[in-house]
C-alpha positions as CSV (number, residue, x, y, z in Angstrom):
1,M,28.4,116.3,-1.3
2,Y,26.4,113.1,-2.0
3,A,27.7,110.7,-4.6
4,Q,25.4,110.2,-7.5
5,K,24.7,106.6,-8.4
6,K,25.1,105.7,-12.0
7,S,22.7,103.1,-13.4
8,I,24.5,100.2,-14.9
9,E,23.0,98.3,-17.8
10,N,23.5,94.6,-17.2
11,S,20.9,93.1,-19.4
12,H,23.4,91.9,-22.0
13,I,25.5,90.0,-19.5
14,V,24.8,86.2,-19.3
15,R,25.9,84.1,-16.4
16,E,28.0,81.1,-17.3
17,R,26.9,77.7,-16.1
18,D,28.9,76.3,-13.3
19,R,29.7,72.8,-14.7
20,K,31.3,71.6,-11.4
21,R,28.1,72.4,-9.4
22,F,25.9,70.8,-12.1
23,R,28.0,67.5,-11.9
24,E,27.7,67.6,-8.1
25,L,24.0,68.0,-8.4
26,L,23.8,65.0,-10.8
27,A,25.9,62.9,-8.5
28,V,23.7,63.7,-5.5
29,L,20.6,63.0,-7.4
30,G,22.1,59.8,-8.9
31,L,22.8,58.5,-5.4
32,G,19.8,60.0,-3.6
33,V,17.0,58.9,-5.9
34,P,17.9,55.2,-5.9
35,I,18.3,55.3,-2.1
36,G,15.0,57.1,-1.7
37,L,13.2,54.6,-4.0
38,F,14.7,51.7,-2.0
39,L,13.5,53.2,1.3
40,L,10.1,53.8,-0.2
41,L,9.8,50.2,-1.5
42,F,11.2,48.8,1.8
43,T,8.6,50.8,3.8
44,W,5.8,49.8,1.5
45,Q,6.8,46.1,1.7
46,N,6.9,46.2,5.5
47,L,3.5,47.9,5.7
48,E,2.1,45.3,3.3
49,V,3.4,42.4,5.5
50,I,1.8,44.0,8.5
51,R,-1.5,44.4,6.7
52,L,-1.5,40.9,5.4
53,G,-0.7,39.6,8.9
54,H,-3.7,41.4,10.3
55,E,-5.9,40.0,7.5
56,A,-4.6,36.5,8.1
57,T,-5.4,36.8,11.8
58,R,-8.9,38.1,11.0
59,L,-9.5,35.3,8.5
60,Q,-8.3,32.6,11.0
61,K,-10.7,34.0,13.7
62,K,-13.6,33.9,11.1
63,K,-12.7,30.4,10.1
64,Q,-12.7,29.3,13.8
65,E,-16.1,30.9,14.3
66,I,-17.5,29.2,11.2
67,E,-16.1,25.9,12.3
68,N,-17.7,26.3,15.8
69,A,-21.1,27.2,14.2
70,N,-20.8,24.2,11.9
71,R,-20.1,22.0,14.9
72,A,-23.1,23.3,16.8
73,L,-25.3,22.9,13.8
74,Q,-24.0,19.3,13.3
75,L,-24.8,18.5,16.9
76,E,-28.3,20.0,16.6
77,L,-28.9,17.9,13.4
78,D,-27.7,14.7,15.2
79,R,-29.9,15.5,18.2
80,R,-33.0,16.0,16.0
81,T,-32.4,13.0,13.8
82,S,-31.5,10.6,16.5
83,L,-33.7,7.5,16.8
84,G,-35.1,8.4,20.2
85,A,-36.1,12.0,19.1
86,V,-37.7,10.7,15.9
87,E,-39.6,8.0,17.8
88,Q,-40.8,10.5,20.4
89,R,-42.1,12.9,17.7
90,A,-43.8,10.1,15.9
91,T,-45.6,8.9,19.0
92,S,-46.6,12.4,20.0
93,S,-48.0,13.4,16.6
94,A,-49.7,10.1,16.1
95,S,-50.8,9.5,19.7
96,S,-54.3,8.4,18.6
97,T,-53.1,5.8,16.1
98,P,-50.9,3.0,17.4
99,I,-47.7,2.2,15.5
100,R,-47.8,-1.3,13.9
101,A,-44.9,-3.3,12.6
102,W,-45.1,-4.2,9.0
103,S,-45.5,-7.9,8.3
């Protein structure tokens, strides 16, 4: 009534390589890998340009801040070393002794 299944011994059978599919695989890899590397390098280069642009902007702002601080310090130095300020400090610290001209 029911058909009996016979076990088939296939361990000695070896599948032949498909040379056409292997050549197609090599062709796809031969074209795909260089294109992928190009896209990877192109993306890396663009990201590096963007990063360097941000860094250049940050350094320009820092340079401007340092220049402003330097200008303020230079003005403070000029104000403190001006002839009027030095004379006023000299007269206030030596108020009991008169200033004489050297002769």
